[in-house]
C-alpha positions as CSV (number, residue, x, y, z in Angstrom):
1,M,-181.8,62.7,49.9
2,L,-183.8,63.0,52.8
3,L,-184.0,66.2,55.2
4,E,-185.9,65.7,58.7
5,I,-186.4,68.3,61.3
6,T,-187.9,67.4,64.6
7,T,-188.8,70.3,67.4
8,T,-190.0,69.2,71.1
9,H,-191.2,73.1,71.6
10,S,-194.5,73.5,73.3
11,P,-196.4,73.6,71.1
12,A,-194.4,71.5,68.5
13,T,-197.1,72.5,65.8
14,D,-195.7,75.9,65.9
15,M,-193.2,74.8,63.2
16,G,-195.8,74.6,60.9
17,F,-196.4,78.6,61.4
18,L,-192.6,79.1,60.9
19,L,-192.9,77.1,57.8
20,H,-195.9,78.2,56.6
21,K,-196.7,74.4,55.1
22,H,-199.6,73.2,56.5
23,P,-199.0,69.6,58.5
24,D,-202.2,68.0,56.6
25,R,-201.0,68.7,53.1
26,L,-198.4,67.2,51.3
27,Q,-196.9,70.1,49.5
28,S,-194.2,69.9,46.5
29,V,-192.3,72.5,44.5
30,E,-190.3,72.3,41.7
31,L,-186.4,72.3,41.1
32,A,-184.2,72.8,38.3
33,A,-184.1,68.8,37.9
34,G,-187.1,67.0,39.7
35,K,-189.3,68.2,42.4
36,A,-188.5,68.3,46.2
37,H,-191.6,67.3,48.2
38,I,-192.9,68.7,51.8
39,F,-194.7,66.0,54.5
40,Y,-195.1,65.9,58.1
41,P,-194.8,62.3,59.3
42,E,-195.9,63.3,62.8
43,A,-197.4,66.8,63.9
44,N,-199.1,67.1,67.9
45,N,-198.4,69.3,70.6
46,E,-195.4,67.5,71.9
47,R,-193.5,66.9,68.6
48,C,-193.7,67.4,65.3
49,T,-191.2,66.8,62.2
50,V,-191.3,67.9,58.6
51,C,-189.6,66.2,56.0
52,L,-188.2,67.5,53.0
53,M,-187.8,64.7,50.3
54,L,-185.5,65.5,46.9
55,D,-186.7,63.4,43.8
56,I,-184.0,64.2,41.6
57,N,-184.3,63.4,37.6
58,P,-181.1,62.1,36.1
59,V,-182.5,62.8,32.8
60,D,-183.0,66.4,33.7
61,L,-179.4,66.7,35.4
62,V,-177.6,66.2,31.7
63,R,-180.4,68.4,29.8
64,V,-180.5,71.3,32.0
65,R,-178.0,73.6,31.6
66,K,-176.7,76.9,33.3
67,G,-174.7,78.8,31.1
68,N,-172.7,76.6,29.1
69,Y,-172.9,74.0,31.3
70,A,-174.8,71.0,32.2
71,L,-175.3,70.3,35.8
72,Q,-174.5,66.9,35.2
73,D,-172.6,64.9,32.2
74,Q,-173.6,61.7,32.9
75,Y,-176.6,60.2,32.7
76,V,-175.7,57.6,35.4
77,N,-174.6,59.7,38.4
78,D,-175.3,59.9,42.2
79,R,-177.2,62.9,42.4
80,P,-180.7,61.5,42.7
81,Y,-179.8,59.8,45.9
82,T,-177.2,62.5,47.4
83,S,-178.0,65.8,46.0
84,N,-176.0,68.3,48.6
85,S,-176.4,71.3,46.5
86,F,-180.1,70.8,45.3
87,L,-180.9,70.7,49.0
88,S,-180.0,74.3,49.3
89,S,-182.0,75.3,46.5
90,A,-185.1,73.1,48.0
91,I,-184.7,74.6,51.3
92,S,-184.5,78.3,49.7
93,K,-187.6,77.2,47.8
94,A,-190.1,75.1,50.1
95,F,-188.7,77.2,53.5
96,G,-188.0,80.7,51.9
97,S,-190.1,82.8,54.8
98,A,-188.4,80.6,57.7
99,L,-185.1,80.7,56.0
100,N,-185.6,84.9,55.8
101,G,-187.0,84.8,59.0
102,R,-190.4,85.9,58.3
103,C,-194.0,84.4,59.7
104,N,-196.8,86.9,59.0
105,P,-199.4,85.1,61.0
106,R,-197.4,85.0,64.3
107,P,-194.4,87.2,64.0
108,E,-192.7,86.6,67.3
109,L,-192.0,83.3,66.3
110,P,-189.0,83.9,64.1
111,E,-187.2,85.0,67.0
112,T,-188.2,81.8,69.6
113,P,-185.2,79.8,70.3
114,M,-186.3,76.1,69.9
115,P,-185.0,72.6,70.4
116,F,-184.3,71.0,67.1
117,T,-183.0,67.7,65.4
118,L,-182.4,67.6,62.1
119,R,-181.2,64.3,60.2
120,L,-179.7,64.2,56.7
121,S,-179.4,60.8,55.1
122,S,-177.2,60.4,52.2
123,L,-175.1,63.2,52.9
124,R,-172.0,63.0,50.3
125,V,-169.1,64.4,52.0
126,D,-165.5,64.4,49.7
127,T,-163.3,65.5,52.9
128,D,-162.3,63.9,56.1
129,L,-165.5,63.5,58.4
130,E,-163.4,65.7,60.9
131,M,-164.5,68.7,58.7
132,V,-167.9,67.9,59.8
133,E,-167.3,68.5,63.3
134,R,-165.2,71.4,62.3
135,L,-167.9,73.2,60.6
136,F,-170.7,72.7,63.0
137,V,-169.2,72.3,66.4
138,P,-168.2,75.7,66.5
139,L,-171.7,76.7,65.9
140,G,-172.7,75.0,69.0
141,Y,-174.4,71.6,67.1
142,A,-174.2,68.2,68.9
143,L,-173.4,65.5,66.1
144,Q,-173.5,62.2,65.3
145,T,-172.2,60.8,61.7
146,E,-173.0,57.0,60.7
147,T,-170.6,56.4,57.7
148,I,-172.7,54.1,54.6
149,S,-170.6,51.6,53.7
150,L,-170.4,50.5,49.6
151,D,-172.1,47.3,50.4
152,K,-173.0,45.6,53.4
153,A,-172.4,42.3,51.3
154,Y,-169.0,43.1,50.5
155,P,-167.7,44.7,53.6
156,Q,-163.8,44.9,51.9
157,W,-165.2,47.4,49.8
158,G,-164.8,49.3,52.8
159,Q,-166.7,52.8,53.5
160,S,-168.3,55.4,51.0
161,R,-168.3,59.0,50.9
162,Y,-171.8,59.3,52.2
163,V,-173.0,59.9,55.5
164,N,-176.2,60.2,57.4
165,L,-176.0,62.9,59.6
166,T,-177.6,64.0,63.4
167,L,-177.7,67.4,64.5
168,D,-179.5,69.1,67.5
169,K,-179.3,72.5,68.7
170,T,-181.8,75.1,70.4
171,S,-181.4,78.2,68.1
172,T,-184.2,79.9,65.9
173,L,-185.3,77.9,62.7
174,Q,-183.6,80.7,60.5
175,E,-180.6,80.0,62.4
176,L,-181.0,76.4,61.7
177,L,-182.1,76.6,58.0
178,S,-179.0,79.1,57.3
179,H,-176.4,76.8,58.5
180,V,-177.3,73.8,56.6
181,Y,-178.2,76.3,53.6
182,V,-174.7,77.2,53.4
183,L,-172.6,74.3,55.1
184,I,-174.2,71.1,53.1
185,P,-173.4,72.3,49.6
186,V,-169.5,73.2,50.7
187,L,-169.0,69.6,52.0
188,D,-169.7,68.1,48.3
189,N,-166.6,69.5,45.9
190,S,-167.8,67.3,42.8
191,R,-171.5,68.8,42.4
192,H,-172.2,70.8,39.3
193,S,-173.5,74.3,39.8
194,Y,-173.3,77.7,37.8
195,V,-171.5,80.1,40.3
196,T,-171.3,83.9,39.4
197,Q,-170.8,86.9,41.2
198,H,-174.7,87.1,42.5
199,D,-173.5,84.1,44.7
200,I,-171.4,86.2,46.5
201,E,-174.5,88.1,47.7
202,I,-176.6,85.0,48.5
203,L,-173.5,83.9,50.9
204,M,-173.4,87.5,52.5
205,Q,-177.4,87.5,53.1
206,K,-177.5,83.5,54.5
207,G,-174.0,83.6,56.4
208,Q,-175.0,87.0,58.1
209,G,-174.3,86.9,61.6
210,W,-172.4,83.7,61.7
211,L,-170.0,83.2,59.0
212,E,-167.9,86.4,59.6
213,Q,-166.5,84.6,62.5
214,H,-166.5,81.4,61.8
215,P,-163.0,79.4,62.3
216,E,-163.4,77.9,58.9
217,R,-164.8,80.8,57.3
218,D,-162.5,81.0,53.9
219,W,-162.6,77.3,53.5
220,I,-166.5,77.6,53.4
221,T,-166.2,80.5,51.5
222,R,-164.0,78.9,48.5
223,R,-166.0,75.7,48.4
224,F,-169.4,77.4,48.4
225,L,-168.2,79.6,45.5
226,R,-166.6,76.4,43.7
227,N,-163.2,77.9,44.5
228,I,-163.5,80.3,41.4
229,R,-160.5,82.5,43.2
230,T,-161.5,86.2,41.9
231,I,-165.3,85.4,42.9
232,A,-164.1,83.7,46.2
233,N,-161.2,86.4,47.1
234,E,-163.9,89.2,46.9
235,A,-165.9,87.5,49.4
236,I,-163.1,86.7,51.4
237,L,-162.3,90.0,52.0
238,R,-166.1,91.2,52.4
239,L,-166.5,88.8,55.7
240,A,-163.1,90.2,56.5
241,G,-164.9,93.6,56.7
242,E,-162.2,95.2,54.7
243,E,-165.4,96.9,52.7
244,A,-167.0,97.6,56.0
245,M,-167.5,101.5,57.0
246,P,-169.1,103.0,60.0
247,S,-172.6,104.0,59.3
248,D,-172.4,107.5,60.4
249,E,-169.7,108.3,57.9
250,P,-170.6,109.2,54.4
251,T,-169.6,106.7,51.9
252,S,-166.6,107.6,49.4
253,P,-166.2,106.2,46.0
254,L,-163.1,104.3,46.7
255,Q,-164.9,102.5,49.8
256,E,-167.3,101.2,47.9
257,S,-167.6,98.1,45.3
258,L,-167.5,98.5,41.9
259,H,-170.7,97.6,41.6
260,Q,-172.2,99.3,44.2
261,Q,-170.7,102.6,42.4
262,R,-171.9,101.6,39.3
263,L,-175.1,101.6,41.1
264,H,-175.0,104.8,42.2
265,R,-173.6,106.6,39.8
266,A,-177.0,105.3,37.4
267,F,-179.5,106.3,40.4
268,E,-177.6,109.6,40.6
269,R,-177.9,110.2,36.9
270,L,-182.0,109.2,36.9
271,Q,-182.3,111.4,39.8
272,Q,-180.5,114.6,37.6
273,S,-182.9,113.7,34.4
274,G,-185.9,114.5,36.1
275,A,-187.6,111.4,35.1
276,Q,-190.6,110.2,37.3
277,R,-191.1,106.9,35.5
278,V,-188.1,104.8,35.6
279,L,-187.5,101.0,33.8
280,D,-184.8,99.0,34.9
281,L,-183.7,96.5,32.1
282,G,-182.1,93.5,33.2
283,C,-183.2,94.2,36.8
284,G,-181.4,91.4,38.6
285,S,-182.0,91.3,42.5
286,G,-183.3,94.5,42.7
287,K,-180.5,96.5,43.9
288,L,-181.4,99.7,42.0
289,L,-184.9,99.4,42.4
290,R,-184.4,99.4,45.9
291,L,-182.6,102.7,45.6
292,L,-185.2,103.8,43.3
293,L,-187.7,103.4,45.8
294,K,-186.2,104.9,48.5
295,D,-186.9,108.6,46.4
296,G,-190.2,109.8,46.3
297,Q,-189.2,111.7,42.7
298,F,-189.8,108.0,41.0
299,R,-193.3,107.7,41.5
300,K,-193.6,104.7,38.9
301,I,-190.7,102.2,39.0
302,A,-190.6,98.7,36.8
303,G,-187.9,95.8,36.7
304,M,-187.6,93.3,33.7
305,D,-185.1,91.0,33.7
306,V,-185.2,87.7,31.4
307,S,-184.7,85.3,34.6
308,F,-187.3,84.0,36.4
309,S,-185.4,83.2,39.4
310,E,-184.0,86.4,39.5
311,L,-187.2,88.4,39.5
312,Q,-188.1,85.9,42.3
313,L,-185.1,86.9,44.1
314,A,-185.5,90.6,43.7
315,K,-189.2,89.9,45.1
316,E,-188.2,88.6,48.1
317,N,-185.3,91.0,48.4
318,L,-188.3,94.1,48.0
319,H,-190.7,92.3,50.3
320,L,-192.8,92.7,47.7
321,D,-195.3,89.8,49.5
322,E,-195.7,92.0,52.4
323,A,-195.7,95.1,50.6
324,S,-198.4,97.6,51.4
325,P,-200.9,98.2,48.2
326,A,-199.3,101.7,47.6
327,L,-196.1,100.2,46.9
328,R,-197.4,97.3,44.6
329,E,-198.8,100.2,42.4
330,R,-195.6,102.2,42.3
331,L,-193.3,99.0,41.8
332,S,-193.9,96.0,39.3
333,L,-191.6,93.5,37.9
334,F,-192.0,91.3,34.7
335,Q,-189.9,88.6,32.8
336,G,-189.2,89.8,29.3
337,S,-186.0,90.3,27.0
338,V,-184.5,93.6,25.5
339,T,-184.4,92.5,22.0
340,Y,-188.5,91.9,21.6
341,M,-190.7,94.6,21.6
342,D,-193.1,94.6,24.4
343,E,-196.1,97.3,25.3
344,R,-194.7,96.9,28.7
345,L,-191.8,98.9,27.8
346,K,-193.4,101.8,26.7
347,G,-194.4,104.8,28.9
348,Y,-191.1,105.9,31.0
349,D,-189.2,108.7,31.4
350,A,-185.8,106.8,31.7
351,V,-184.1,103.3,31.3
352,A,-181.5,102.3,32.9
353,M,-179.3,98.9,31.8
354,V,-176.4,98.5,34.3
355,E,-174.2,95.9,33.0
356,V,-176.8,94.4,30.4
357,I,-175.7,95.0,26.6
358,E,-172.3,92.7,27.2
359,H,-174.5,89.7,27.9
360,L,-176.0,89.8,24.4
361,D,-175.1,88.5,21.3
362,A,-173.2,91.0,19.2
363,E,-175.6,89.6,16.0
364,R,-178.4,91.0,18.7
365,L,-177.5,94.2,19.9
366,P,-179.4,96.1,16.5
367,A,-182.6,94.3,18.0
368,M,-181.8,96.0,21.2
369,E,-181.2,99.2,19.9
370,R,-184.7,99.2,18.0
371,V,-186.4,98.1,20.9
372,V,-184.9,100.4,23.6
373,F,-184.3,103.3,21.7
374,G,-186.6,103.1,18.8
375,Y,-189.7,101.5,20.2
376,A,-189.7,102.4,24.0
377,A,-187.9,105.6,23.2
378,P,-187.7,106.8,26.9
379,D,-186.1,110.4,27.4
380,T,-183.3,109.2,29.2
381,V,-181.1,106.1,28.8
382,V,-178.2,105.4,31.4
383,L,-176.2,102.5,30.7
384,T,-173.1,101.1,32.0
385,T,-170.5,98.5,30.3
386,P,-167.1,97.0,31.1
387,N,-164.2,98.7,29.7
388,A,-161.9,96.1,28.0
389,E,-158.5,97.9,28.2
390,Y,-158.8,97.9,31.8
391,N,-158.9,94.1,32.3
392,V,-155.0,93.9,32.3
393,V,-155.1,95.3,35.7
394,F,-156.7,92.0,37.0
395,E,-153.9,90.0,37.6
396,R,-155.5,87.0,37.1
397,L,-157.5,87.3,34.2
398,D,-156.2,85.9,30.8
399,P,-155.3,88.9,28.3
400,E,-158.1,87.3,25.7
401,A,-160.5,86.1,28.6
402,F,-163.5,88.2,29.3
403,R,-164.6,89.1,33.0
404,H,-167.1,87.3,33.6
405,Q,-168.5,83.6,31.6
406,D,-171.3,85.0,30.4
407,H,-170.4,88.2,28.6
408,R,-170.6,88.1,24.8
409,F,-168.4,90.8,24.4
410,E,-166.3,93.7,25.9
411,W,-165.5,96.9,24.4
412,T,-162.5,99.1,24.7
413,R,-163.7,102.9,25.5
414,E,-163.1,103.8,21.4
415,E,-165.3,101.3,20.6
416,F,-167.7,102.1,23.1
417,Q,-167.9,105.9,22.1
418,N,-168.3,104.7,18.3
419,W,-171.5,102.7,19.3
420,C,-172.9,105.3,21.1
421,G,-172.2,107.7,18.2
422,H,-174.3,105.5,16.1
423,V,-176.9,104.9,18.2
424,C,-177.5,108.9,18.4
425,E,-177.1,109.5,15.0
426,R,-180.0,106.7,14.0
427,Y,-182.4,107.3,16.8
428,G,-181.9,111.2,17.7
429,Y,-180.2,111.0,20.8
430,E,-177.1,113.0,22.3
431,V,-174.7,111.0,24.6
432,R,-172.3,112.1,27.5
433,L,-169.7,109.2,28.5
434,E,-168.2,109.0,31.7
435,P,-165.9,106.9,33.5
436,V,-166.8,104.7,36.7
437,G,-164.4,103.7,39.2
438,Q,-161.1,104.8,40.0
439,E,-159.3,105.7,36.6
440,E,-155.3,104.0,35.7
441,P,-153.0,105.7,33.6
442,A,-153.5,104.5,30.1
443,V,-156.1,102.1,30.3
444,G,-159.0,104.6,32.2
445,A,-161.7,103.1,34.5
446,P,-163.0,99.6,35.1
447,S,-166.2,100.6,33.8
448,Q,-168.0,103.0,31.4
449,M,-171.1,104.9,31.4
450,A,-173.1,106.3,28.9
451,V,-176.2,109.0,29.5
452,F,-178.0,109.3,26.2
453,K,-180.5,112.2,26.3
454,K,-183.3,112.7,23.1
455,K,-182.7,115.5,21.3
456,G,-185.1,118.5,22.1
457,T,-185.6,117.2,25.4
458,A,-184.4,119.5,28.4
């Protein structure tokens, strides 16, 4: 698959600054199953074209796994030639600064509208071609589509599901890339991708300012999130503004999402502990780290996650590339596992583990206990996990199912209490248990929190 972006802005070579890619250099970025190559077939003051060419390895598509799923289940497939979802990943990795509206050498450029022509070859469209117009025309694009025949030698076979698409619009480059990032994958519902709750945040970020008002908003959201109803419905509600609040009003627990409540409750307990050095284990995209950074009480902050891609996202969300030396000294990110002893885990007053332990295999829990409570041994550990009893409240959740496909277990309140008691007895801690979220009669709150304090500390 080949993406071409051309501009006649004067000087056209400003696009090189926006993309942080020099026109005289061939560059490549690694993808989950191959590479993406960036090159400029033309670059002068009058006209500049950048190309992003995907080089997908069909063998890796089968062998690389996300969660319990392979990206593709057959070695012979069309993904090396039409890779809608991989294109989004390639845009994020190759043109991340432009996608996020940043240009350090020329900070005025991200806000400058430019005339662009975008061409996509071998785009898979498994819906009516009319839908392509319904996606792009409301955003102000002029478009042309060229359907590719199955085989020119046999016209009777008809047309394929693949098209060449040309889009024209004057806009900022960030706006153009955001539209393509979200809309191209939704045209290919046969793609293989591993969708989690985190993809809601990605959609919110990339769709900010345009997706909320798009006439096909719900269709786009469902297709982007692979029609997983619980996740897609939450995203649709958020896009409809049902969680939006005036910025000058305080946020109440009932107005916050459950995840926000967990993060804010953990943040409050870390504040109350008096800790100045805090480690967030399983930090993900850095939401708790962002809260900690805003409070001067916390002088040393670190985030660890087993996922390199999550750490990269946290780095982007916290703008560490542009951060001051003082902030970089205060905050660090590193890759690691909570089941392995690591010198970097020592020296912190408090540790946070927000919705982490349920992602571990049960037989690995003793290793985590030894590492966190025995080896790192902070004065305070703030930990949350789902309450399995609450699952009956979710209408679409099967009685025996977990809330997330990556969960290895979910505990009742009694099971959680018993585990906390075992940890306290073995490692010399005291614990206070709290509900998180709105409680329901008989089943309690959706999440449960434990605040562990080492015996003998204030």
